[in-house]
N, C-alpha and C positions, 0 to 999 in steps of 0.2 A: 109635469105635463101640462094643458088647456085642451078646452073641450074637441079643438080638432083634430087635433095632433093623440091625443088616446084613439079617433076615428082609424086617423086615414093612415101611419106610422110608427116604426117601431121604434122606440127610443137610444136607435144601438150608434156611436159614435162612428161620426166620418163614411155612417151608407146611407149611399140614393138607392133610395125608392119609389118606380115609377107606377104613381099612383092611381094607373089606370085598373087597377086590378080591384081597387078599393070601391065602398061607396060615391063617393066623393064628388066622385067626378072629375077632376084635376088631373092635365092629361103632362105636368109639368115635373119636376124630377125634389126632391125637398134632400134633403145635404143636415144631418139631427149633430148640430155639438154640444156637449156640455161643456155646462160654465156656469154666470154666474144668474143667465135665464139660460129659459125655453130657445137657443137661439136657431134657425132653421135660416138656409141660404133656400133662395127658389132657383132652377138652370133653366135655358132654352124656354126660359115663360114665352108663350104664344101670349097674354095678355101687355097691351100696351100701356104710359100713360095719359092716351087718347083717349083710352078704349072703352068705357062705356063701363064694361062688365069692372074698370081694373079699380074705376072711382064707387062703385054698390062695395066691392072686396074692399079697399080702406076706409068708406063710410062704417063697416061693418067692427074698422077695428076698433082699438086703441090702439097706441101710439108705441110698441116696444117691442121690444127682444125680436124681430125680426125682420128679415134681410131680405129685400124684394132684388134680383139681378136677374136683367133680360142680357142677351146671347150680347146685343147688339151694343148695352151699359152697363162692361165688369162694374165702373166704377166712374161717379163716385155710386156705391148705393141707395137708395130711396130707401127707406128705414117702413117696416107698415104693419107693426101690432102682434100683440101674440095672441089673434082667435079667439079673445076671451067673450062680445057680444054678439055669436052667428045669429044671423037668422036663418029661421026653417026650410027658409025656401034657397038660402044663396048658393048650398053646390049646382042643385039642379040651374040657375040662373048664369052655371059657370060654366058648367059641361055644355049650354045652349052657345053659350060666348065662343068660344074656344072651337080649335084645333082637336082630333081624338090622336092619338099617336096609335089606338089601338090600329088604323085603316092605313099605316103607311107598316115598311117591313121592321124600318127601324124602331121601334114602342118595341116589336117578341125583340131582338136583340136585347134590349137595355131591361130588355122586361126579364127575358134567362140569367141576363150578365149578373143582375142584379139577387135573382132570387141563387143564386152557386155562389153572390157573394155570402147572403143571410145565408145557407146553410153552413159556407165555410166560420161561422164567427160563432154559430150557434154550438156547431162538429169543435170548436176550438174552449169554446168556454166549458162545454160539458166535459171535455178531457179535462183543465185548470179546473174544475170545480173534483175532478176524479183524486187529483193529482193532490191537489190539496187535504183530501177526505181520508189516501191511505198515511203520507203524511202525519196527517192526526192518528191514524192506528194503528201505527212504528211508536210513535214516541208514548202511548197510551200501554201497547204490546212492553216495549221496552221497561218505562215506571211499573207493573204489574212485573214483568222477570225479576226486577232489582228489588223490587218492594217485598216476593218474592220468596226471592235470594239470602235476604235479611231476614228475615220471618226465621228461615229454616237455619241459617247460620245459626241466630238468636238460642231454636227452639231446639241443637243440635248439643251446643254449652251448656244448658240447661239440662238438656237429661243425661253429660260427663258427668257431670258436677257431684246429679245426684245419686250417678250410678258410681261412682267414685267415693261418699257417704258411706255407701251402702255394703260394697263392698269393703269400707275396710271397719267395716259395725260387725261384719261378720267375720273379718278376720282376727278381730281383736277378744270377739265371744269366743271363738274357736283355739283360744291361746288361753290358758285360765291364768295364769302367771300376768301376764301382759299389762292383768287388771290394776293386780296387787301390789307390782314390783314399782319403785317409780321415774318417774324419769328420770334421766343423767343425760347430763350435756356434757359431752366432753369438751374440750378446747387443745 
């Protein structure tokens, strides 16, 4: 993500974020899309092409990666840049040139809905990570159990063979004639 993106929005795919809660002062909604570049779609924007602020915005951006979409003009979209060359006074200029959504009830509704979406996505991500960790732990436990079983089986076989040879030697030592009599095999 580029400088402005790092400052004002989270890189969560498909979640709209009302920027009135961020320090940049933009009233628009951004949608982050994952792809070849960090693409953002600006919806319901108060900035129009004829607006001086919009021209200032375009002048500080390099023409790449970002789509600017107003509610009145959804197609064709205007490419306006990746926010790489921002001047330090840009957010304040944008704020003074736009209507603030915080003044109206729709801004609060959009913010609460966006916050709920963010919380829901974060909760889903945490659940997914927990499931992955649990699956990994189950696999490691299964491998450890199989290795322990295999080692136990090998140790048991070795102990049985050792015990059998010890018992054979002990039995042979108790019967004196066994060592003296040649082994005869009957066919």
